[in-house]
N, C-alpha and C positions, 0 to 999 in steps of 0.2 A: 504494500500500500504506500509506503514512503517512497518507493521507487517511482510510482505513478505520480505522486505529488511533485517530486523533483523534476520529472520529465515534463509535466505540465508547466512548471515554473520557468523552464528554460526559454520558451518562446516569449513569455512576458518579460523576463529579464533582458532578453535580446532587444525587444521592442523599446524598453526603457533606456537601455544603453545606446541604441541607435538614435532615439530622440534627444538624449543628452548630448551625444556627439554632434548631431546635426545643429542643435542650438548653439554649440560652441564653435561651429565652423566660421572661419573669417568671412566667407561670402554671405552667410546668413546674418552675421553681425553687421556687415556693411549694408545689407538690405534694410535692416531695422534702423540703423543710424540715418540713412538717407530718407527712409519713410518718415521718421520722426521730424527731420529737418523740413521736409516738404509738406508736412502737415502744419507744423507750428509757424513757419515763416509766412506762408500765404495768408493764414488766418490772422496773424498779428498785423501784417501789412494791410490786409483788407479792412480789418476793424479800425485801424489807425486812419484810414481815409475819412472816417467820420469824426475823429477826435484831434488829429494833427499833433499828437504828442511826440512822435518821432521826428517829423519834419513837416514842412508845408508841401504836400504832395502836388499841389497845383503848379509848382515850379517845374515839374516834369512833364507838363503838357505843352507841346509846341503850339505856337500861335496859329499855325495853319490848321491844327486840329480844333482849337478853340473857335476859329473862324468858321470851320465846316459845321460846327454844332450851333452856330448862331450865337456865340458868346456864352454857351452853357457848359463850358469846360468843367467848372466845379461840380456841376450835376453829373457830368460824365464820369468824373473821378469817383463819385459815390457808387455809380453802377460798377465801375472797375473794382471797388472795394467788395461789393456783393459777389462778383465773379470770383475774386480771389478767395473769399471765405468758402464759397461752394467748392472751389478747386481743392483747397486744403482738406475739407471734410471728405471729398472724393478720394484723395490719396489715402486717407485713413481707411475708408471702407472698401475701395476698389483700386488699389495701386496699379494693377495691370492695365487699367484704362486711363486713370487720371494722371499718372506720371507723364503720359504723352500729351494730355491736355495741358498740363503745367509747362511742358517743354514748348508746345506751340504758343502758349500765352507768353512765355519768356521771349520767344522769337518776335512776337508783336511788340513787346516792350523794348527790345533791342532796336528795332526799326524806329520806333517812336523816339528813343533816346538819340539815335543818330541824326535826327532832324533838329536837335537842339545843340548848338555849339557849346562846348565846355562840359558835356556829359559823356564824352567818349570813354572815360575811365569806368563809369558806372555801366555803360553798355558792355564793356569787356568783362566786368564782374558778372553781369547777367548772362553772358555767354558761358562762363564757367558754371553758373547755376543750371543753364540749359543742358550742358553736358552731364551734370549730376542727375538731372531729371531723366535723361535718356538712360543713364546707367541704372537708375532705379527701375525704369520700365523693363530693362533686360533682366535684372535680378528678380523682378516680380514674376516673370514667367516661371521661375524655379521655386520661389519661396512664398509667394502670396497664396493664401488659401483660395481655393477655386470657387 
């Protein structure tokens, strides 16, 4: 009887060991780090579009975009804030999809920043973030729950 118990325990022990080793893998840890970052950053930046505690977000709106919206640039920035919050929540719940949404959104932000002289350094930083979002998307195919 004890031989049966130990035989039955072996698959459970192997499953626990495999789960522990998988959670300790550097790639899974990288996935979780990137996921955390791409949940928190868009949500914080999106919410701050309403409060302007971090910066005056309207300075990142090119005059051409403000003109295209009929001078409603600040209202557009509030819409941007909502989109960013939704994107961050999406990365939390469905990183396999929303990591690419965030990457596309960052591409739009980069183009926007390139229209404003003096913000090229921020565009370059956002390009690095775009690459991180793409990496998260690739890692999500392996580590995100289906």
